C-alpha positions as CSV (number, residue, x, y, z in Angstrom):
1,M,-9.4,25.3,156.1
2,A,-11.0,24.9,152.4
3,R,-12.7,21.5,152.0
4,W,-11.3,19.7,148.6
5,L,-14.1,18.0,146.8
6,T,-14.7,15.8,143.7
7,R,-17.5,15.5,141.4
8,D,-18.2,12.3,143.5
9,D,-18.2,14.2,146.7
10,L,-20.9,16.4,145.5
11,G,-23.0,13.1,144.1
12,A,-22.6,11.7,147.4
13,A,-23.9,14.6,149.2
14,A,-26.8,14.9,146.9
15,R,-29.8,13.5,149.5
16,A,-29.1,16.0,152.1
17,A,-28.6,19.1,149.8
18,E,-30.8,21.8,149.6
19,G,-32.5,24.5,147.1
20,L,-32.2,24.0,143.3
21,L,-30.1,20.9,142.5
22,L,-28.3,21.1,139.0
23,V,-27.8,17.2,138.4
24,S,-25.6,15.6,135.7
25,P,-27.7,13.1,133.7
26,D,-26.4,10.4,135.6
27,V,-26.7,12.1,138.7
28,S,-23.3,11.1,139.8
29,S,-22.8,15.0,140.6
30,A,-25.4,17.5,142.6
31,F,-24.6,20.7,142.6
32,P,-27.1,23.0,145.1
33,L,-28.0,26.5,144.3
34,S,-30.1,28.8,146.7
35,Q,-32.2,31.7,145.2
36,D,-28.8,34.0,145.9
37,D,-26.8,31.2,144.0
38,R,-29.0,31.2,141.0
39,A,-29.0,34.9,140.8
40,A,-25.3,34.8,140.9
41,A,-25.1,32.0,137.9
42,A,-27.3,33.9,135.9
43,G,-25.4,37.1,135.9
44,L,-22.2,35.0,135.2
45,T,-23.9,33.5,132.2
46,A,-25.2,36.8,131.0
47,A,-21.6,38.3,131.6
48,A,-20.5,35.8,129.2
49,L,-23.0,36.3,126.5
50,R,-22.2,40.0,126.3
51,A,-18.3,39.2,126.3
52,A,-19.2,36.9,123.3
53,G,-20.9,39.9,121.6
54,V,-24.7,39.2,122.1
55,G,-26.7,42.1,122.3
56,E,-30.3,43.3,122.9
57,R,-30.8,42.8,119.2
58,D,-29.7,39.2,119.2
59,R,-32.0,36.0,118.9
60,V,-30.3,33.1,120.6
61,A,-30.8,29.4,120.4
62,V,-29.0,27.4,123.2
63,A,-28.4,23.7,121.9
64,L,-26.9,22.2,125.4
65,A,-27.8,19.4,127.5
66,E,-29.0,20.0,130.9
67,P,-28.6,21.3,133.4
68,A,-26.7,24.0,131.1
69,G,-29.4,24.5,128.8
70,A,-32.2,26.0,131.0
71,L,-29.4,28.1,132.7
72,W,-28.0,29.4,129.4
73,S,-31.5,30.2,127.5
74,A,-32.8,32.0,130.8
75,A,-29.8,34.0,131.2
76,A,-29.6,34.7,127.4
77,A,-33.5,36.0,127.7
78,D,-32.5,39.0,130.0
79,V,-29.6,39.9,127.4
80,A,-30.8,39.2,124.1
81,Q,-34.1,40.2,122.3
82,A,-35.3,36.4,122.5
83,A,-33.5,33.0,123.7
84,A,-34.7,29.4,123.5
85,D,-33.5,26.1,124.5
86,V,-33.7,24.0,121.4
87,G,-31.6,21.1,123.2
88,P,-28.4,19.2,121.8
89,R,-30.2,16.5,119.6
90,G,-30.8,16.3,115.7
91,R,-29.0,18.8,113.5
92,M,-32.1,18.7,110.9
93,R,-34.2,19.9,114.0
94,L,-31.2,22.3,115.1
95,H,-31.4,24.0,111.5
96,H,-35.0,24.1,111.6
97,A,-34.9,26.0,114.8
98,L,-32.3,28.3,113.8
99,S,-34.2,29.2,110.8
100,A,-37.8,29.2,112.5
101,L,-36.4,31.5,115.3
102,R,-34.2,33.6,113.2
103,A,-31.5,33.2,115.6
104,T,-28.3,35.4,115.6
105,T,-26.4,33.4,118.1
106,L,-26.0,29.9,118.6
107,V,-24.6,28.1,122.1
108,A,-23.5,24.7,121.6
109,T,-20.6,22.4,122.3
110,P,-17.6,22.3,119.8
111,T,-18.4,19.1,118.3
112,G,-22.3,19.9,117.8
113,A,-21.2,23.3,116.1
114,M,-18.7,21.3,114.0
115,D,-21.3,18.5,113.2
116,L,-24.0,21.2,112.3
117,L,-21.8,22.8,109.9
118,A,-20.8,19.3,108.1
119,R,-24.1,18.4,108.0
120,L,-25.1,21.8,106.1
121,H,-22.2,21.0,103.4
122,L,-22.6,17.3,103.1
123,E,-26.6,16.3,103.6
124,F,-28.5,19.7,103.4
125,L,-26.5,21.2,100.6
126,L,-26.8,24.8,102.3
127,D,-24.4,27.5,102.7
128,P,-23.7,28.2,106.4
129,L,-23.7,32.0,105.7
130,D,-27.3,31.6,104.7
131,L,-28.2,31.2,108.5
132,G,-27.1,34.5,109.2
133,L,-25.4,33.8,112.7
134,R,-23.5,36.5,114.2
135,N,-22.1,34.8,116.9
136,I,-21.5,31.1,118.2
137,V,-20.9,30.6,121.5
138,L,-19.0,27.0,122.4
139,T,-18.8,25.5,126.0
140,G,-19.1,22.1,127.5
141,E,-16.1,20.2,125.9
142,I,-12.4,20.3,124.8
143,A,-12.5,21.6,121.3
144,S,-10.3,20.0,118.6
145,K,-7.4,22.3,117.3
146,R,-8.3,25.0,114.8
147,T,-12.1,25.0,115.7
148,I,-12.5,28.5,116.7
149,G,-10.9,29.6,113.7
150,Y,-12.7,27.3,111.2
151,L,-16.1,27.9,112.5
152,A,-15.4,31.5,112.4
153,D,-14.5,31.4,108.8
154,E,-17.3,29.2,107.5
155,F,-20.4,30.7,109.4
156,G,-18.9,34.4,109.1
157,A,-19.6,34.8,112.7
158,R,-17.7,35.7,115.9
159,V,-16.8,32.6,117.6
160,T,-16.0,32.6,121.6
161,E,-15.4,29.8,123.8
162,V,-16.9,30.0,127.3
163,Y,-15.1,27.5,130.0
164,A,-17.9,26.7,132.3
165,S,-18.5,24.9,135.7
166,P,-18.7,21.3,134.8
167,F,-20.8,20.8,137.8
168,G,-23.8,22.7,136.3
169,G,-22.8,24.8,133.3
170,T,-22.2,28.2,134.9
171,P,-19.7,30.4,132.9
172,L,-16.3,30.9,134.6
173,A,-14.1,32.4,131.8
174,W,-13.9,33.3,128.3
175,R,-11.5,33.2,125.1
176,A,-12.0,34.5,121.7
177,A,-9.0,32.6,120.3
178,E,-7.2,29.2,120.7
179,E,-4.0,30.5,121.5
180,D,-5.3,33.1,124.1
181,P,-5.8,32.1,127.9
182,L,-8.9,32.0,129.8
183,T,-10.4,35.5,131.0
184,P,-12.1,34.9,134.1
185,L,-15.8,36.5,134.4
186,A,-15.1,37.0,138.1
187,D,-12.0,37.0,140.1
188,G,-11.0,34.2,142.5
189,M,-13.5,31.5,141.1
190,L,-11.1,29.6,139.0
191,G,-7.5,28.3,139.6
192,L,-5.2,25.5,139.4
193,A,-4.0,22.6,141.6
194,A,-1.7,19.8,141.9
195,L,-3.0,16.8,140.4
196,A,-2.3,14.6,143.8
197,K,-2.4,16.7,146.2
198,D,-4.8,19.3,147.8
199,E,-2.7,22.3,147.1
200,A,-1.6,24.7,144.3
201,P,0.7,23.1,141.8
202,A,4.6,23.7,141.9
203,A,6.5,26.2,139.6
204,G,6.9,24.7,136.5
205,T,4.5,21.8,136.8
206,A,3.8,20.3,133.1
207,L,-0.1,19.6,133.9
208,A,-2.4,21.2,136.7
209,E,-6.3,20.5,137.3
210,L,-8.5,23.5,137.0
211,V,-10.3,24.1,140.4
212,V,-13.6,26.0,141.2
213,T,-13.6,27.9,144.1
214,P,-16.9,29.5,144.4
215,Y,-16.2,31.8,147.7
216,G,-19.9,33.5,147.3
217,H,-21.7,30.4,147.4
218,S,-24.3,29.7,149.9
219,T,-23.0,26.0,151.1
220,L,-19.6,25.3,149.2
221,G,-18.0,29.0,149.7
222,D,-15.6,27.2,151.8
223,A,-14.8,24.6,148.9
224,V,-12.3,24.0,146.4
225,L,-14.1,21.6,143.6
226,R,-11.8,19.6,141.4
227,T,-13.1,19.5,138.0
228,G,-11.3,16.6,136.4
229,Q,-10.2,18.8,133.8
230,V,-6.3,19.4,133.4
231,A,-4.4,22.0,131.6
232,R,-0.6,22.7,131.0
233,P,0.4,25.9,132.7
234,G,2.6,28.2,131.2
235,G,2.6,31.9,130.5
236,A,0.2,34.4,131.7
237,G,-3.2,33.7,132.9
238,I,-5.0,30.4,133.4
239,P,-4.7,27.9,130.5
240,A,-8.0,26.1,129.0
241,P,-8.0,22.7,129.7
242,D,-6.6,20.0,127.1
243,H,-7.5,17.1,129.2
244,T,-9.5,15.0,132.0
245,V,-8.5,12.9,134.8
246,G,-10.0,10.6,137.1
247,E,-13.0,8.4,137.6
248,H,-15.1,10.5,135.2
249,V,-14.4,11.0,131.3
250,L,-16.3,13.6,129.1
251,V,-18.1,12.1,126.1
252,R,-20.2,14.3,123.8
253,G,-20.6,17.2,126.3
254,V,-21.3,14.6,129.2
255,W,-19.5,13.3,132.2
256,L,-19.5,9.5,132.4
257,A,-18.8,7.7,135.4
258,L,-16.6,5.0,135.1
259,P,-17.2,3.6,138.6
260,R,-20.7,3.0,137.7
261,I,-19.9,1.4,134.4
262,E,-17.9,-1.1,136.7
263,K,-20.7,-1.6,139.0
264,A,-23.2,-2.3,136.5
265,L,-21.0,-5.0,134.6
266,S,-20.0,-6.5,138.0
267,K,-23.6,-7.8,138.2
268,I,-23.7,-9.5,135.2
269,D,-22.1,-13.3,135.6
270,G,-19.1,-13.9,133.5
271,V,-17.5,-10.3,133.1
272,A,-14.1,-10.4,133.5
273,G,-12.8,-7.1,132.3
274,W,-13.9,-4.5,130.1
275,D,-12.4,-1.5,127.9
276,L,-13.9,1.8,127.0
277,A,-12.4,3.4,123.8
278,I,-13.3,7.0,122.7
279,S,-12.4,8.4,119.5
280,R,-13.3,11.7,117.4
281,Q,-12.6,10.4,114.0
282,G,-15.4,12.9,112.5
283,T,-17.2,15.9,113.9
284,L,-18.7,13.7,117.1
285,D,-17.1,11.7,119.9
286,A,-17.8,7.9,119.6
287,A,-17.5,5.4,122.6
288,V,-17.5,1.8,122.3
289,L,-17.3,-0.8,125.0
290,T,-15.5,-3.8,124.6
291,V,-16.2,-6.7,126.9
292,T,-14.3,-9.7,128.1
293,F,-15.9,-12.9,129.2
294,N,-14.4,-15.3,131.3
295,R,-16.1,-18.4,129.6
296,E,-16.0,-19.2,125.7
297,S,-19.7,-20.2,126.1
298,L,-20.7,-16.4,126.7
299,V,-18.7,-14.8,123.7
300,G,-21.4,-15.6,121.1
301,N,-24.5,-15.5,123.7
302,P,-27.0,-12.9,122.3
303,M,-28.9,-12.5,125.6
304,W,-25.4,-11.7,127.5
305,R,-25.0,-9.0,124.9
306,S,-28.1,-7.8,125.1
307,R,-27.7,-7.6,129.0
308,I,-24.7,-5.5,128.5
309,Q,-26.3,-3.3,126.1
310,Q,-29.4,-2.6,128.4
311,A,-27.1,-2.1,131.5
312,V,-24.8,0.4,129.5
313,Q,-28.0,2.2,128.3
314,A,-29.3,2.7,131.6
315,L,-26.2,4.7,132.7
316,T,-26.1,7.6,130.5
317,P,-27.7,9.6,127.6
318,V,-24.8,9.1,125.9
319,S,-24.7,6.4,122.9
320,I,-22.0,3.5,123.7
321,G,-21.6,0.7,121.3
322,V,-20.9,-2.7,122.9
323,E,-18.6,-5.2,121.5
324,I,-17.4,-8.7,122.8
325,A,-14.0,-9.6,123.0
326,Q,-13.5,-13.1,121.1
327,D,-10.7,-14.2,123.5
328,V,-11.5,-14.9,127.1
329,S,-9.8,-14.2,130.6
330,D,-9.7,-16.4,133.6
331,T,-8.0,-13.6,135.5
332,P,-10.8,-10.8,136.3
333,R,-9.1,-7.1,135.8
334,P,-10.3,-3.7,136.2
335,G,-12.0,-1.5,133.5
336,T,-9.7,0.5,131.3
337,V,-10.4,3.6,129.2
338,N,-8.6,4.1,125.9
339,D,-8.8,7.7,124.8
340,L,-7.7,8.2,121.3
341,R,-8.5,11.6,121.4
342,G,-5.8,12.0,123.5
343,H,-8.0,13.9,126.3
344,H,-8.5,11.3,129.0
345,L,-5.2,10.8,130.8
346,G,-5.9,8.1,133.4
347,R,-8.3,7.4,136.5
348,D,-5.6,7.7,139.0
349,R,-4.5,11.2,139.5
350,A,-1.2,10.0,141.3
351,L,-0.3,8.0,138.5
352,I,-0.2,10.9,136.3
353,T,3.3,12.6,135.4
């Protein structure tokens, strides 16, 4: 009988896990890899790069956060002429790296690639075609509509979207156009499940959660891993995810643990509730945490605001703005998420219809 596990389950098992542990930045998830598992992950990553058109004459720059960055760059070195892990931060630095390495392939998040394009036009006053990119591989986020086609036109490159495991970045499937379903890189590793039950979705269901079934994994071969990513079934094949669900929300390619925010704020006297607002008005995600106090005297207190900012900064590398609600509340309430991107459906799977 299969074990159904979530990101939190993998995090809880971290202290006993063995091998190379692919951990999220906040260590809310730890995905163990034995030597054979690492070889399999590298093989899937190489297959994704080849599917994207990368060959032995290409030079690959990987602009992804860890742990995915090291995995992709190591696999790219086996497929291409050269590969480098340049990290996701700083578009001017990324532009310099692409030029210095004479990169022909960029691996990045969708918003990272779009932000680079915007800065080339608006800040650097450069033509994207001058970079000479042949391939752009997008992974790690839910892309905005028309991203694939727009990047292809602007850079004059082949653009491929790769669906990677949210537990470590290993590629599982890919597509070459927004309207296409996902093409699995290996049979039997990616499927759909009902949101609130540990079973396959019923026929005609409107929403289903993507699940990873790592059948060949040394310790998780009997598990079904809930990704927290939700798609709309219909037609042939497995659809790419449009949404997220559960206690983790995806911001700038990083999974943010809502229970950790709740726990951190519960230690600060006077916090009655909070709301996390996430938007994508330009090219990048923006997150703002609005905190409600239970006493008027705390609303304008700079020390309390600073305590909250420091607590949030300790949780995640993602930049989160902090605002203080002007109204106070005598009644404590659980934290809420207001996803203006339309991605996150809710914290409780059972309440999603």
